[in-house]
Structures are given as C-alpha cells and as structure tokens.
C-alpha positions in Angstrom: -2.7 8.5 16.4 -1.6 7.8 12.9 0.4 10.4 11.0 -0.7 11.5 7.5 2.3 9.8 6.0 1.3 6.5 7.7 -2.3 6.8 6.5 -1.0 7.3 2.9 1.2 4.3 3.2 -1.6 2.1 4.5 -4.0 3.4 1.8 -1.5 2.5 -0.8 -1.0 -1.0 0.6 -4.7 -1.5 0.5 -4.7 -0.9 -3.3 -2.8 -4.0 -4.0 -4.8 -7.0 -5.2 -4.0 -9.8 -2.8 -5.8 -12.4 -4.9 -3.2 -11.9 -7.7 0.4 -11.2 -6.4 1.5 -11.0 -10.0 -0.5 -7.8 -10.3 1.4 -4.7 -9.3 0.9 -1.0 -9.2 2.6 1.7 -11.2 2.5 5.3 -9.8 3.1 7.9 -12.5 5.0 10.7 -10.7 4.0 13.3 -13.2 0.2 12.4 -12.8 -0.2 11.2 -9.3 -0.8 13.1 -6.1 2.4 14.1 -4.3 1.3 12.2 -1.2 0.9 9.0 -3.2 4.3 9.5 -4.9 5.9 10.0 -1.5 4.1 7.0 0.0 5.3 4.6 -2.7 8.9 5.9 -2.3 8.7 5.3 1.4 7.3 1.8 0.9 10.2 1.1 -1.5 12.8 2.3 0.9 11.3 0.1 3.6 11.5 -2.9 1.3 7.7 -3.4 0.9 7.5 -2.8 -2.9 10.0 -3.8 -5.6 10.2 -0.4 -7.4 10.4 3.2 -6.4 7.3 3.8 -8.4 5.4 0.8 -7.3 6.0 -2.6 -8.9 5.1 -5.6 -6.9 4.8 -6.4 -3.2 7.8 -8.0 -1.6 7.2 -10.8 0.9 7.3 -8.3 3.7 5.0 -6.0 1.7 2.6 -8.8 1.2 2.4 -9.4 4.9 1.9 -5.7 5.5 -0.8 -5.4 2.8 -2.6 -8.5 4.2 -2.7 -7.0 7.7 -3.8 -3.6 6.4 -6.6 -5.0 4.3 -7.7 -7.3 7.1 -7.9 -4.4 9.5 -10.0 -2.4 7.1 -12.3 -5.5 6.6 -12.8 -5.7 10.4 -13.4 -1.9 10.8 -15.9 -1.8 7.9 -17.8 -4.8 9.1 -21.5 -4.3 10.0 -21.6 -4.6 13.8 -25.2 -6.0 13.5 
C-alpha cells in the first residue's frame, strides 16, 4: 500500500510536462498546500528535481515521471 507521502510525490511527478523538459514547476511555499511543499522537498533531496521548490526534472526525475505518468495512463485506460 502506498503511503500518503508517496502518493503526493507521484502526483507531483505527474504534473511535469514530459513533452517539454525545459518546462519546470515552481512551488510557492507560502501559497501551496503543505503536502505539496513537502513532496517537492522530498523529490529534491532524492535528486529528482533541481530545486527545493521545484525547478526542472533531473535525468533520474525524468525517468521517474515517465514511469509515473505511464502507470496512470495504463490505469485510466478504458478496459473496453
């Protein structure tokens, strides 16, 4: 079972635009949900994003985001 922190991390990875790796995310700590702020800090500590408040995906982060987004695509596919 996924922990809430892991779900938040995966949700954040799914927000990155894989079609344009030069497009990053900026999480404004004073405006964002605390779970989102914590997720981006965890991803930064793990080397998945370039900045503590978002930035760009690292090569490891790009791999993780691709896998996360692919999984969602599979799970959301119409089984018909």
